[in-house]
N, C-alpha and C positions, 0 to 999 in steps of 0.2 A: 578569633573572629575576623581579624585583618586577614589572616592566611586564606580564609575561606573566601572572602569578598576578592581577593587578589586571584586565586585559583578560578573562581566564576568568570572573573573579568577576562582572563586569559583564554578559558574555554569557549567565550562568546564573542571574542575579538574578531575583527575582519581577517586578521592574520591566520588565525586558527581555520577560519571558513575557507580562505585561499588554499590552504594546505591541503585540505579535503578534496578539493575540486581540480585536481591535477591530471592533464592528460599529456604524455610525452610520446615521442617517436624514435625508434632506434632501429639500426641494421638497415638503413636505407640504401637502396641501389636502384639502377634504371637500365632498361634496353633501349639502346639507340636504334631506331629503324633505319633501313638501308639508305633512305633519301637524306638522313642526318637532320631532317626538319621535324622530326616528331620522336617522342620518346615516352615510354610507359614506365611509371615510377612505383616501386614496390617498398614496404616497410612493415614494422611491427608497431602498431599504434596502441598504447597502453591507457587505459582508464582506471585510475586508482581511487576515483572519488567514490562517494556513496550514491552519486546521481547518474543515471543515463546521460550521455552526452550525444549530439549529432554533428558531423562533419557536414558543413554547408557549402563550402566552396575550397578552391585551392589558388595560390597566388605562385606565379612563376614567370621569369622573365622571358615570356613569349607574348605572340599575339594573341592566342587563344588558349585557355585552360580550362579543363573541365574534370570533374570526378566522374568516373564512369565505372559501370559494372558490367562485365561480359556475362551474358545469359544466353544460353542455347545458340551460341555462335554469334549473337549480335551485340553490339556495344548498345549500352542503354545509360543516359546521363542518370545519375542519382545522388541522393545523399547517404552517408553511411552512418548507422547507428551504432553508438558505443555502449554495450551493457556496462551496467555499474560493476567495478572492480573487476574488469574484464579486459581481454586483449581482442584486437582486430587485426588479422593479418591480410595486408594488401599484397597479393602474390600472383603470379602468371595464370592466366585462364580464369582468374576470380576478380574480385575487386581490386582496383588500381586506379592510379591518376593517369590519364592520358593527356599529353600536352602536344598540340598539334599547331602548324602555321608558325613556326619559329622563324623569326626574321633573318637570323643567321644561322648556319648549322653549328651543331654541337660535335664535340670530339670525344671519342672513346679514351677514357681515363680522366676525363674532367670531371670535377666534382662540381654540383649544382646545389643551390638552397631551394627548399620547397616550404612554403608556409600553408598551413592548413587553418580554415576559419571555422570555429564552432558556434553553434547556435547561440551559444551564452555570451558571445562576443569575444571570447577567449581565442588567443592564436597560439599555434604550435608550429615552430620550425625545425627542419632537421635537414641534413645533407644527404645527397645520394650520388654514389659513385657511378658514372656512366660506362657500361659494358656493351660490347656488340650483341645484336640480337642474338638470342640461342645460347649465350655464354654467361646467363645469369645464374647459373647453378640449378638446382632441382626444383626451386620454387618452394622449397621448406625453408622456414626460419626457425632456428633452433631457440629453444628457450635458455635464458640465462638466470 
C-alpha cells in the first residue's frame, strides 16, 4: 500500500508535470545581414510535452527583436505554434527570428544567446553561431 501511495505521489508531483512540458532548441545558427546590424536566427525547436505550446516572443541583446514568418515574400510578425510532441523548424524562407536595430554590429563567427518566451511563461534559451548571409547551408536541419 505504501508503495502504491509513493508511486501515485511521484506521478502527480510537480516534478513529473515539469518533465512532461519540455521545450528545447538545438542546432541554432544565424545569417548576418550585410550591414552587420540585422540577423536572422534559425533552429530546431522540439516540443516533447503532451500539450501544444506557443512561442510568443524572443529576447536578444538588441534594440528590437521580433519573431517573424516570411509569407509570400513579405515579413509578418507572428507567434509560432508548437504541436504536441512535435518539432518546429526555424529555417530560411520560412519561420525564423529576425533581429534588427542592433546597437553595435555583430561579427561572423560570434556565438549569440537567444531566449524564446512561451505562452506558458516558460523560457527556452539556445546559442546560435553567426554565419555570413548565404553561407548558412541548405536550410535543412537534420534529425538526430
